[in-house]
N, C-alpha and C positions, 0 to 999 in steps of 0.2 A: 444344336441337336442335328441329327442326320436322319433322314427318312427317305425310303424308296418312293419314287413318284407315284407308283401304283397304289400306295397305301395312304395317300393324302386324303382321299375322300373318306375312308374309314376313320381317320383321325378327326377330321372335321365333324363328322356325324357324332362321334363319341363325345366331343366337347360341346357341341350344340345341344345335345341331350342334357348335359350337366347344367348349362346356362338356362335352358327352358325350365328345368325343374325348380330353380331358385329365383329366376327373374321373369319367367313367362315369355321370354324371347331369347333368341340366339344372338341378337344384336348387342352383345356385351363384349367389352374388351377386358380381359383379366390382366391385372397388374399386380406384381408381387407387393409393392408398397401399399396399394389399396387394400389388399387382403390383410396385410399385417396391421394396418392402422384403422381398418373399418371406415374408409372414406370413399367418396365418389360412389360408384355403383355398389361397392361393398359396405356402404353405410347401412344397408338392411340388416347387417349383423351387429350393429351398435346396440348395446344393452340387450342383446339376445344371444347369450353364450351357447344356448342349446342349438340354435339354428347354425351358428358359426361352427360348432363342433361337428354337426352333421355334414356341413359343406366341406370342411377339411377332410373328413373321412371319404366323402364321395370324390373330392378332388384327387386324393391319393390313389383311390381305386382307378380313376380314369388315367392318371399318370402311369400307374403300373401296367395298365392295358395298352397304353400308347405304343405304337410300333416304331419306336425311335431308339437311337443310341446317342450317347453324349460324349463330347470332348470338352474339357474345362482347362482354361489357362488362368491361373490365379496369381494375383500380385498381393503380397502381404505388405501393406504400406508401412507398417511399423518396423519392417526390417529392410526397407529400401535404402540403397546408397543415396546420400544427400544430393549427389550429382544428377540423379534421375529426374528428367522432366516428364511432363505428361506425354510428350511426343514419343519418348522412349517406351513408356508403359504401353501405349496403344500399339506401337509398332511391334514390340516383342510379343504381346498377347495375340495380336492378329496373326503374326507369322506362325506362332505355335499352333493355333487352332487350324489354320489353313494347311499347315504341314501334316497334321494328323488326318485331316479330311482327304488330302491328296494321297497319303499312304493307304487309307481305307479304300479309296477309289481303285487303286491298283490291285486290290484283292477281289474286285468285282469282275464279272465277265468282260472280255476284251472290248466290247462295244459300249460299255457303260460310260455315261457322261455325268459330270458333276456341275451343279449350279449353286452359287452362294447367294443367299438372301439375307440382307441386314436391315434391321430397323433403323431408319435414318435418325441420327442423333444431333450432330452439329457439323458445319462445314469442315471444321478442323479434324474431328474424328473420322468422318466419312472419307475425307481425303486420304487419311492414313490407311484406312482399310483398302481403298482403291490402289494405293501404292503397294501394299502388301500383296494384293492379288496380281498386279502386273509384274512384281518382282519374280514370282514363281514362273511366269510365262516368258521371262527374258533369258537370253543365252548367258547373261552375267550372273545368274543366280548361283550362289556358291553351294547350294544344297543339292544341285542336280548330279554332279559327278559322283558324289559319295553315297547318295541315297536313292536317286530316281533315274529313270531312263532319260533320254535327251529332252530338251525343252520343247522340241517338236511334238514328242509324245505327250508331254504335259499339256500342251495347247489343245491337243485332240481330246484330252480327258477332262480338264477343268475349263469349261467353256463359257461361263457366264457369271457376272456379279450384278446384283440389282439392289436398290435401296427402296424400302417401302415405309409408309407411315402407319401409325396405329390405326388410322381410319381404314386401312386396307383390310383390317380384320383377319390377318393371317394367323391361323391357329398355331402354327409352328413358332412364330416370333413371340407369341404370348407364353408358350411353354418354355421357350428359351429364357424369357424374362423371369419366370418363376424359378427355373432351375439355376439361374445365376445367383439368386438368393440362397438356394441350396448349396451351391459351391462355396459361398461365403461361410455358411454354417459348417460345412465339412472342414474347411481350413481352420476355423475356430476349434473344432473338435480335434483336429490334428495337433493343435497347439495346446491341448490339455483341457479344453472346455468339456463339460459333461451335460448332456441333454437327456431328459427322460425319453425312453423309447416310445412313449405314448404322446409326447408333445409334438407340435408341428415341426419344430426344428429337428427333433429326433427322427421323425418319420421321413422328412425330406433328405436327411443325411443317408438313411438306408436306401432311399430311392437313387441317390447319386451313385452309390456302390452298385446297385442293381443294373443301372443303365449304361455302365461302362462297357467298352468293347471286350469281348472274349473271343478267343481263337476257336473256331469250329474244329471238332474232332477230325473231320475229314478234309481239313485244309491241306492244300498241296504245299510242297516245299517252297515254291515261289511265293504263295500267299503268306506262309509263315514268316518269310523274310520281311514282307511289308507289315504284317501284324506286329512284328517285333519292334518296328520303328514307332508305333503308336503309344503315346503316353496319355491315357484318357484323362488323368487328373494331374496336371503339371503345375508345379509351383515355380513361377518365374523369379529368378534371383539375379 
């Protein structure tokens, strides 16, 4: 997910209010798996379908109000070439998302800066994310000449990558985790699956469509050139 730094406080307040309503405290970390399985903090919904339904409605309302846009890079493992290793999957998805983020940054005012925050996962995956980040900052990046200004300009624009744990309580990483499940549902839908519009999966698929990047009516020719490079929902093949 992408958010303007000036809107982070608004986002945090929005989701703190949601957590206080159901748990009496904002000191809760929302996980997609916990929501789906009614485990850990979400065990309050176990055997209480009415409370769970109300929470999902409020969660969707909060996500619709959230001042974010989304980029998704999806790997359909059932269609992968047998030669693909996990290294390939992580590298390709990271590069796809970072590419879209960088293109989006070049549609912002000239002094805009971009920072990447990733929820720490494992030494292997985090190392691959760091490699993808440094790849875009290197003169050897093959995407520079055909898509972006010089790597010097990229270094001025994409300035930071950091890794956080769940205990950092970043609202943004929690939303990213929830919408990652949404991206999975969306790909299932693209493959022919059908979800009721009133179901959690149906609602989150609609949200995925809503939060994708759209080109502003008043976008300049330069900005349109970068918007055209963005593929908000990309299937990696």
